[in-house]
N, C-alpha and C positions, 0 to 999 in steps of 0.2 A: 504493500500500500504506500510506503514511503516513496517508492520509485514513481508512482503516479501523482503524488501530491502536488508538485509544481504544475503539472498539466491541468489538474482539477481546479487549482486556484486561478489559473489564467482563463479556463473555460467559464468558471463562475463569474469572473470579471467581465467577460464579453457578454454573458447573459444579463448581468447587471447593467451593462452599457445600453443594451437594447431596452431594458425596462426603464432606465433613467431617461432615455430618449422619448419613449412613449409618455411617461408621466410628465416630463417638462413640457412637451408639446400640448398635452391636455390642459395643464395648468395655465399655460400662456393663452390658450384659446378661451378658457373660462374667464380669465381676468380681462381679456380684450372685450368679451361680450358684456361683462359687468361694467367695465369702464365706459362702453358705448351707451349703456342704459343710464348711467349716473352722470355722464358728461365730465368725467374726471380722468385725466391721463396719468395721474400720480401712481396708481397701482401698477400700471404697465411698466413704468420705469423701475419701480421697486421689484417687481417680479423678474424683470430682465436681469437686474443686478444679482438678486438672490440665486436664480437658476444658473446663471453663468458662473458665479462664484462656486456654487456646488459642483458644477461641471469640472472646474479646476481642481477642487478637492477630490472628486472621484477619479479624475485622470491621474492624480498623484499616487493613488493607491497602488498602481502597478509598479511604481518606482521605489516604493518603500520596502526595504528588505528586513529591517530590524525595527520592531515597534517599541523601542525605548526612547524616552524623551531626552534628547540632547540637542540643545539649541545651536543653530548655525546663525550666529548674530549678524555677520555681514550680509547674508542672504535676507534675513528678516528686515534689517535696517535699510539696505540699499536697493532691494527689489520689492519685497512685499509691501512695506509701508508706502512708498511712492505710488505703486500700482493700486493699492487699496484706496488711498486718498483721491487719486484721479478717478477711479471707478465709482466711488461713492458720491462724487461731486454732483452728478446729474440727478440721482434720486433725492439728494438733499436740496438741490436747487428747486425742485418742484414743491417743497414745503416751506423752505426758508428763502428770504430775499437775498440770494447770493449773486454777486456779479462775477464775471469771468476774470479770475485773478491773473491768469497767464496770458490770455488773449491769443489771437492768431488763428489762422485757418488750420494749422497743424493740430492744435488742441481739439478742434471740432472733428477732424479726421480720426484722431486717436480715440476719442470718445465714441464715435459712431461705428468703429470697427468691432466693438464688443469683445475684443481680444484681451484687453487689459483686465477685465474681471476674471477671466479664466486663468491668466497668469498670476493674479493675486491669490486665487484659491490654491493653485498648484504650488506656488512658492510658500504659502502659509504652512501647508503640511510638510513640505520638504525642509523648511527652516526649523520646524519643531522636531521632526524625526530625522535628524541629520545622519546620513549613512556614511559620511566620510570618516576615514580613520584618522585619528589624531597622531601626532608625532610619537606619543608615548606607547601607542599600541603596536 
């Protein structure tokens, strides 16, 4: 059974990927219908942020080999925090009076790509469960 364990883990991950795809699609459709009936776009932006962040967390599961908490501080500070702050800007701007602090067309392109939320979720998990060996190991 130990010989088949890595294969089963990867197969279960793929099945979970299909389930996550179906669930996130259904949730986004339900929220779009609800937003259209209430004339509020805020839930759509929050749903996009949450589902894409969870996609990043789920994608990171295939890369984590050891489930012990060991922080990768450079990854957390230099990648996760900026990506998280940029990705949460749009949902917060729908409920708070925020102006674009950075400006420029590039910021709009980055926000509309929806890739930053996935990177934030992925690096969040990878920065908590650091798989890199330290010099002492």
